[in-house]
ROLO-95532 format. One record per residue (C-alpha): residue in one letter; y, x, z. Coordinates in steps of 0.25 Angstrom, whole numbers, plus 2048, in hexadecimal, padded with zeros to 3 digits. Each point is the difference from the previous one (the first is absolute). Layout:
// ROLO-95532
aYXZ;...
END
This chain:
// ROLO-95532
m3495A562B;e8028047F3;h7F08017FF;v7FE7F3806;h7FF7F47F4;l8027F1805;a7F77F67FA;v8077F87F6;e7FB7F37FB;e7FE8057F3;d7F680B805;d7F17FE800;l7FB80280E;y7F18037FA;s80580A7F5;g7FA80D7FF;y7F27FC805;n7FA8017F3;d80480E7FD;y7F680B7FF;n7FF80F7FC;p7FA8027F3;t7F780A804;f7F77F5807;d8007F87F4;s7F27FD7FC;e8027F77F4;e80580A7F7;l7F680B802;e7FA7FC7F4;n80C8047F9;d80480C808;v7FD80D7F6;g7FF80980B;f7F67F8808;q7F67FE7F6;q80180F7FB;a7FB80380E;v7F67F8800;r7FA8047F2;t80280F804;s7FE80980B;h80F800801;g7FE7F780C;r7F680A807;r80A80C801;p80080480F;p80D7FC806;m80B809803;t80080880D;a80A808808;k7FE8107FE;f80180280F;p7FA7F780B;g8097F7807;t8097FF7F5;p8037F37FA;i7FE7FD7F2;g80C8017F7;p8077F57FA;r7F77FC7F3;s8027F47F6;l7F87F57FD;a8017FA7F2;s8017F0800;s7FF7F87F6;f80E7FE7FE;g80180F7FE;a80780280E;r7FE80C809;l7FE7FD80E;h80080B80A;m7F57FD80A;a7FD80B80C;s7F67FE80A;s8057F980D;m80480780C;g7FE80D7F9;r7F07FF801;p7F78077F6;m7F97F77F5;t7F27FD802;g7F780B7FC;a80980B803;v7FB80E803;q80180380E;d7FB80F804;g7F87FF7F4;s7F67F4806;a8007F37FA;r8067F3808;p7F57F9806;m7FC7F27FA;t7FA7F880A;a8077F27FB;v7F88017F3;r7F2805806;a7F97F37FE;a8038027F0;g7F880D800;y80B80A804;t7FD80980B;s80B80C807;s7F480B7FD;l8037FF7F2;g8098097FA;r80A7FE7F5;g7F97FF7F2;s7F17FA806;a7F97F67FA;f8017F2801;d7F37FB806;p8037F3808;l7F07FB800;g7FA80E803;q7F88027F5;s80280F801;r7F77FF80C;g7F57FC7F7;p7F57F4804;a7FF7FA80E;p7F5804807;a7F37F5800;l7FF7F580A;e7F780380C;a7F37F97FF;k7FF7F480B;n7F780480B;e7F67F4802;d7F980680B;t80A7FC80A;p7FD7F680A;e80C7F87FB;e7FC8007F2;k7F37FC804;i8037F3807;k80B7FD7F5;i7F38017F6;l7F77F7809;e80B7F6802;k8017FD7F2;k7F18007FE;v7FF7F480A;n80C7F97F9;d7F88027F3;l7F47FA806;i8077F3806;e8067FD7F2;e7F28027F9;s7FA7F680A;c80B7F67FF;m7FF8017F1;a7F07FE800;q8027F5809;s8097F97F6;m7F68027F5;g7F57FA808;a7F880E803;l7FF7FB80F;q7F680B802;v80780B7FA;a80D7FC807;l7F880080D;e7FB80E7FD;k80E8057FE;a8057FB80B;k7F5806809;e80380E7F9;a8107FE803;g7FC7FD80E;r7F880D801;k80B8097FA;e80A7FA809;r7F880380C;a7FF80F7FB;l80E8017FE;v8037FC80E;r7F680B806;q8078097F7;r80E7FD805;e7FB80280F;q7F980C7FC;s80E8047FB;g8087FE80C;s8097F37F8;a7F87F6807;d80E7F8802;h8028007F2;i7F47F67FD;n8027F77F5;l8007F1808;d8027F87F2;l7F68077FA;t7F57FE809;y8037F0801;s8008007F1;v7F1808801;l7FC7F580A;l8057F37FA;n7FB8047F3;l7F3803806;a8007F2807;n8037F87F4;q7F58067F8;y7F57FD80A;t8067F1801;n7FF8007F1;n7F1806800;e7FE7F5809;m7FD80A80C;y8077F980B;p7FB80780C;e80680E7FA;a80B7FA7FC;l8047FA80E;n7FD80E806;s80C8057F6;y8087F6804;q7FF80280F;i8038107FF;i80D7FB7FA;v8037F6809;k7FD80780D;n80880C7FC;k80E7FE804;m80780B7F6;f7FE7F67F5;s80B7F6800;n7FF7F37FC;a7F1801801;g7FE7F3807;r8017F87F2;l7F38057FD;k7FA7F780A;v8017F57F5;n7F78097F7;m7F67FF80C;a8027F1802;n7FD7FE7F1;i7F4809801;y7F97F780D;f8057F37F8;k7F68067F4;q7F680280A;k8027F1804;n80480680F;y80B7F6802;p80480180F;k80280F7FE;a8067FF7F3;i80B7F6807;k80280A80A;f80580C7F7;y8087F57F8;r8077FD80C;m80080E804;a8078047F3;l8097F5802;d80680580D;q80280D7FA;i8097FC7F4;t80E7FC803;n8087F47FB;a8078087F6;h7F38007F8;k8007F17FE;e7F78007F4;m7F6809807;r7FF7F780B;i7FE7F37F8;k7F48067F8;i7F880380D;m8047F3806;q7F97FB7F3;n7F4807802;i7FF7FB80F;g8017F27FA;v7F58037F6;v7F680580A;f8037F5808;i7FB7F77F5;c7F3808800;m7FE7FE80E;g8017F1800;q80D801809;y8097F77F6;t80B7FE80A;d80280F803;a8018027F2;i8097F37FE;t80A80880A;s80080D7F9;f8037F97F2;e80A7F6805;h80880C806;i7FF8077F3;m8057F37F8;s80C7FF80A;e80480F7FD;s7FB8037F3;p7F87F77F9;n7F88037F4;i7F57F87F7;k7F4807806;t8047FD80D;g8047F17FD;f7F17FE7FA;n7FA80580B;l8087F880A;i7FB7F37F8;l7F2804801;c801802810;y8067F3800;y7F47F97F6;a7F680780A;i8067F980C;g8027F37F8;d80F7FF803;r8067F77F5;e80F800803;r80080F801;m7F98017F4;k80A7F87F9;k80B809806;a7F980D7FD;f7FD7FB7F2;q8107FE7FF;k80480E806;l7F78067F5;i8057FA7F4;s80F804805;v7FC80E802;p80A8097F7;l7FA80A7F6;g80B8097FE;i7FC8007F1;d80A7FF7F4;d8007F47F7;e7F88007F5;d80C7FD7F6;k80480F804;y7F68047F6;i8057F77F4;p8078097F6;s80E7FB7FB;n8048007F1;e80D806803;d7FF80D807;t7F680A7FA;s80180A80A;s7FD7F680C;n7F47FC7F7;m7FB80E7FF;v800800810;i7F97F3802;e7F68047F5;a7FD80C809;i8007FA80D;k7F87F47FC;n7F2806803;d80380B809;k7F980180D;l80C7F9808;h7FD7F37F6;q7F2801802;m80080180F;e80B7F3800;r7F57F97F7;d7F4804809;l8077FB80B;k8057F37FB;t7F27FE7FA;l7FA80280E;t80B7F7808;e7FB7F57F6;k7F1802802;y8047FF810;i8077F47FF;m7F47F87F7;t7F8805807;a8067FB80E;a8047F27F9;k7F07FD7FD;l7FD80580E;i8087F7807;a8017F47F6;p7F47F9806;a80480480E;i80F7FB802;e7FC7F27FD;t7F57F6800;l7FF8007F1;f7FF80C7F7;a8097FA7F6;t80A7FD809;g80180D806;f8008077F3;d80B7F87FB;w80780580C;c7FF80F7FD;v8047FD7F1;d80D7F9806;m80380C809;v7FD8097F4;k8097F87F7;s80B80280A;s800811801;q80180A7F9;y7F38007F9;v8017F37F9;e7F98057F4;l7F47FF808;a8007F1803;n7F97FD7F2;d7F680A803;l7FD7F980E;e7FF7F37FA;i7F58067F5;n7FA80680D;k7FF7F2805;a7F87FB7F5;i7F780C800;t7FD7FE80E;y7FD7F17FE;l7F68057F7;r7FA80980A;q7FE7F680A;k7F27FB804;d8077F17FF;f8098037F5;n8087F67FA;q7FF8047F0;v8087F67FC;e80B804809;a7FF80E7FB;v8017FC7F2;e80C7F7802;t80880C807;l7FC8097F5;k8057F77F6;a80E7FE806;f80380D7FC;e8007FC7F2;k80E7FE7FF;k80480D809;d80480D7F9;s7F88077F7;r7F980A80A;v7FC7F780A;k7FB7F67F6;s7F780B7F9;a7FA80280E;a7FE7F2803;a7FA7FE7F2;t7F780B802;n7FA7FA80D;l7FF7F47F9;s7F98067F5;f7F6808809;l7FD7F3808;y7FD7F77F3;f7F880C7FB;l7F780180C;e7FE7F0800;k7FB8027F0;d80B7F87FD;y80280A7F4;d80C7F77F8;q8097FF80C;a7FD80E803;d8048047F3;r80C7F67FF;y80680780E;a7FC80E7FB;d8097FE7F3;l80C7FB80A;a7FF80B808;m8008097F3;n80D7F97FB;a80780180E;d7FE80E800;r7F88097F5;y7FF80C807;n7F87FA80B;p7F18067FF;a7FB7F7809;a8037F57F6;l7FB8077F5;i7F2803806;n7FF7F1804;k8037FD7F1;g7F68097FD;n7F67FA80A;t8027F37F8;v7FE8067F3;f7F4806805;v7F87F5804;k8037FA7F3;q7F780D7FA;e80D8047F9;y7FE80E803;e80A8077F6;k80B7F8807;a7FD80280D;a7FF80F7FD;e80E7FF7FB;f8077F980C;y7F880A809;k80680C7F9;e80D7F8801;a7FF7FF80E;l7FC811800;r80E8027F9;n8087F980A;d7F980680B;s7F680C7FE;s7FB7FF80E;c7FC7F37FE;t7F1802805;e7FD7F07FB;g8048017F3;l7F880E7FD;y7F37FA808;n8017F57F6;l8038067F4;g7F3809802;l7F87F3802;t8067FA7F4;y7FC80C7F7;k7F17FF806;r7FF7F27FB;l8068057F3;n7F580A800;r80B80B7FF;l7F880880A;e80880E7FF;e80D7F8801;a7FB7F980C;l7FA80D806;d80F8067FE;c8067F5808;f7F680180D;l80280F800;k8107FE800;l7FE7F680B;h7F6809808;a80A80B800;i8097F4807;l7F67FA808;r7F780C805;n7F97F880A;s7FE7F27F9;s7F17FD800;q8037F57F4;v80580A7F6;m7F580A802;y7F67F67FD;q8087FB7F5;l7FE8107FB;a7F17FF803;s7FF7F47F7;l8068057F5;y7F880D7FF;e7F47F7801;l8067FA7F4;l80280C7F9;e7F1804803;n80480C809;p7F87FC80D;e80280D807;q80F7FE801;a7FE7F1804;i7F780580C;e80A80A803;w80A7F6801;l7F97F6808;m7FC80D808;q8107FF803;v7FF7F1802;i7F680280B;s80880B807;v80B7F5801;t7F97F3803;p7F2805806;t7FC7F2803;d8027FA7F1;a7F47F97FE;q8037FF7F0;a80280E7FE;l7F4805806;a7F97F77F7;k8058057F4;l7FE80F804;g7F17FA803;e8017FA7F1;l80480E7F9;h7F7808807;d7F57F77FD;g8067FF7F0;e7FF810802;g7F0800805;d80480380E;k7F87F6807;s80180680F;q8108017FF;a8007F37FA;f7F77FA80B;q80A80780B;y80D7F97FB;y7F97F37FD;y7FA80180E;e80F804806;s8067F37F8;f7F47F7805;r80480580F;y80F7FD7FF;f7FF7F27F6;p7F07FB803;s8047F47F6;n8018077F3;i7F57FA7F8;d80080C7F6;v7FE80A80A;i7F67F7806;e7F77FE7F3;w8018107FE;l7FC80480E;g7F57F77FF;a7FC8047F3;y80180E804;y7F67FF80B;i7F67F87F8;e80280C7F4;t7FC80980B;q7F47F8807;f8067FC80C;c8007F17FE;e8007FD80F;k80F806801;a8057F87F4;i7FB7F3806;q80C80080A;y80A8027F4;f7FA7F47F8;e8007F780E;r80F803801;a8027FD7F2;t7FA7F3802;l8087FD80C;i80C8027F7;q7FC7F87F4;p7F57F6805;t8007F87F3;q7FB80C7F9;v7F17FF7FF;k7FF80F7FA;w80380680E;q7F57F8808;l7F78047F3;m80380E803;v7FE7FF80F;a7F17FB7FD;s7FF80A7F6;c80180D808;y7F77F880B;r7F57FF7F4;r80380F7FC;s7FF80580F;g7F27F9801;n8047F5809;s7FA7F57F8;q8017F680C;k80E801803;a8028007F1;l7FA7F47FE;e8077F980B;t80D8047F9;y7FC7FB7F3;k7FC7F3807;e80E800807;i8078027F2;h7F77F37FA;r8067F980A;k80D8027FE;f7FE8017F0;p7F67F87FC;e8028007F0;n800811801;v7F68047F6;e7FF80E806;c7FE7FC80D;l7F47F67FC;r7F980C7F7;f80080980C;l7FB7F6809;v7F57FE7F6;r7FD80E800;l80080380E;c7F77F5804;t7F68037F5;d80080F806;m7FF7FB80E;q7F67F57FB;l8087F4807;k7FE7F27FC;e80E7FD7FE;v7FE8077F2;q7FD7F27F8;d80C7FA806;y80A80B7FC;a7F98007F3;t8027F27FE;k80F800803;l80280C7F9;k7FB7F97F4;k8097F4803;v80C808800;e7FE8077F4;k7FE7F37FA;m80E7FC804;k80580B7FC;e7FC7FF7F3;i8037F37FE;r80E803805;e80280B7F7;q7FC7F87F4;r80A7F4805;i80C80A800;k7FA8067F2;s8017F27F8;g80D7FC807;r80680D7FB;e7FA7FC7F1;g8067F3800;s80E804805;a80080A7F5;r7F97F87F5;s80C7F5804;r80A80C7FF;r7FB8037F1;e8007F27FD;g80D7FE803;r80680D7F8;e7F77FB7F4;s8077F2800;s80D806802;a7FF8097F4;g7FC7F57F8;s80B7F7803;a80A80C7FE;a7FB8017F2;g7FF7F17FE;i7F37FF7FC;s7F47F9806;t7F4809801;p7F37FA803;v7F980980A;l7F18027FE;i7F980080D;s7F1807801;p7FC80380E;k7F28037FC;k80380B7F6;s80680F803;s80080C7F8;v7FB80E805;m80E805803;d8017F380A;e7F5804807;v80480F801;k80D7FA806;a7F97F8809;v7F880A805;s80B809802;q8077F5808;s7F67FD807;e7FF80E805;s80E801803;k7FE7F4809;h7F980880A;f80780D800;s8107FA7FF;p8007F2806;l8107FF800;l8007FF7F0;d80A7F67F9;s7FB7F47FE;g8048027F0;r7F780A800;d7F47F7801;s8067F87F3;g7F48067F8;r7F37FD806;s7F77F67FA;s7F37F9802;s7F980F7FE;s80580280F;t7F17FC805;k7FA80D7F7;g80D808807;e7FC7FC80E;r7F28057FD;l80480E7FC;s80B80080A;a7F37FD80B;k7F980C7FA;m80A809802;r8037FB80E;s7F1803803;l8028107FE;p80180680D;g80D803805;s80880C808;n8017F680D;e7F17FC7FF;p7FD7FA80D;y7EF801800;e80180E7FF;a7F2801807;s7F87F57F9;s7FE7FC7F3;p8037F27F8;k7F07FD801;e8017FF80F;l80B7F7800;d7F97F77F4;a7F4800809;s8097F780B;y8057F67F8;v8027FA7F2;d80C8057F8;p8077F37FD;l8048057F1;g7F18037FB;p7F680C803;q8068077F2;m80D801806;d80380980D;r80D7FC808;p80D808800;k80280B80A;t80D801809;g80B8097F8;v8067F57F9;k80E7FC805;k8027F07FF;r8097F5803;v7FC7F3805;e80A7F6801;d7F97F4806;d7FC80980C;d80980580D;f7FA80E7FE;a7FF80A7F5;d7F48097FE;e80580D800;e7FA80D7F8;l7F680480B;g7F580A802;d7F980880A;d80580E7FB;l80F7F97FF;l80A80C800;p80F8017FE;e8068027F2;
END
């Protein structure tokens, strides 16, 4: 009991737990002199003390601690220390074999844990590719690579290359199967690889429109029971039958695919049912199509199905169901975020950076495209059903507008109102006042709608040639939305018609700055530069426009016209050939080609294009005139007659075409037919001098009795014509004299001096005579002169008339009497002006104001300029 201590209150029950042997103190090792010396020198690597005799325990030895005390420690249970020598052999060290120690090494052997003393490792054995397994792996890799290359080529549009790669992959895959069978591993055939090869081959056949081959490839997959879910490919087969317009078989395969797809794949089933409805529409079975579409709208409504349902109801004429379908269409949820999400806030910088990054990403573009497509379907459906759901078009359109205003597409209501006004204008019995009033109602709306309405009003007034109103509404549209390119173009058009081309060009340029894809602005800018004679800049505009509109015949024609103005007929012909390739029936382009080839001296090619132009548009007088002149020039007058007769039908009041018909008969030697034609012309135009002259000539040649009658008529007509010309001349002289006297009197009154005017009509100077002669000549060669130019005429006009008559007596280029001399004609009748003067020949262009017709410059050898 003396060794038993009872716990008292003052004793600590947990004392002694923090006591430890100072030998194991590692915190003071840095200050332990003995330990540091052992680390720095070989003192610590001395071999441990061992017993002299085996089995004898080690004698006690002291270990110095950091406190200087000596502790006597012996091996436990009298066991020898590790590494003690027993029977002269080292103790096994199996516990440290992983670190490089082995029991076979004796004491003092070198430390080599990595085995570097054994030398370098032997080289790797070469891979043997001759084994069947390696050959199969290499072939499989080639097949996969070919499938990838085929898909990549198809994505880049190289359909033929994609098909070749797919065929090669099929050949490699069949070789792979044969090799597996030969090696005895037929059970390990890669079915996924076979499926991929066949499906890619079928797809490439479809893309290349090789539908029978594609169907065969799909049949191989569908009939193979080892392929899981192969029944879905019947959808692809149905699509092919739809492209081949084999609608009953397409529906059959769609339904077979629908039966093999479980309800878990709801979206896939909806798409197949939508295809079935579309096929029924193509077949005209609208009731069956309505059944499919109504099921889709009840299960998973979407925009396309709703629009197709409205089309079916419209086809069967069901008004009430059209209204219900339209209400369903505008209630379809789009599932896209609001645009306000992409408006950055001023507070959070990091969120603004995120918004800026996602504002134009592919997801946002997809959302915008979906919204645009939805608005297009709603607008089209409203314009389609508005005249059908009510007796009046306006009532139906108003109902559609009210429905849209109460839906999530409220911003479309204004667009529908504008479309209502435009539809008014497009109707045959349109009420223009109603359309204008509808558009004017938007003047007090928000800026975007106001700009659109004002733009339409401006264009409407522009078409009516009310340019002031068009300019007013163009300004209104620009003030509402300065960045509206259509408003700027309308403003430029109103300035263009006022011939202010520089201002018009500025408006067109501003429209292009706001919208670089505005083709109307670029086209109008090119026309403006063309009017300003800045041909190089106009050419640049139309070349840019041609890069955008590759098949626009108008753009190519403008390019040809510019090259013609730039005196480059080769380029003009090349661009016109492109016009013909796009619109081969363009008669104007064909006639222009004929004109250019004629200018180049290629008559045969010009004739070909003129003839083609006449074939497509046989009412072009210029083409008819050229063709008739061509046949006359080539001595085929009989063929020229049909063209001049057609010209007579087109312009029956123009005597020259009938004279050309008679001239062709006369040139071809048919004098009797020519005489009858001239008589018919004389009956219609009894005062035509040319016809009477030819009648006199023909009657003289044929020795007919009517020659004296026609000669007498010819004298009367020429006398009347001369009197008429003198009356016109005297009227012009009187008006010129009165204006001159008025100017002199006004000048005298302004000076405050009364100056007497000396009038001497009997006298004239030499200069006055010269002036009178020149004015008399100009009267014949330029009949549309100002009356002020005749103010210098005096009493010497008689002498001038005589000189002018002598000049007219010279033979002209359009001499009608090419086979006879004037003497033969003088023998038939007496010249009213006397024997000393010859009558003027044709070839002088005159204007007779008192007659219902005017003699044109005409001759037998009439050729186009």
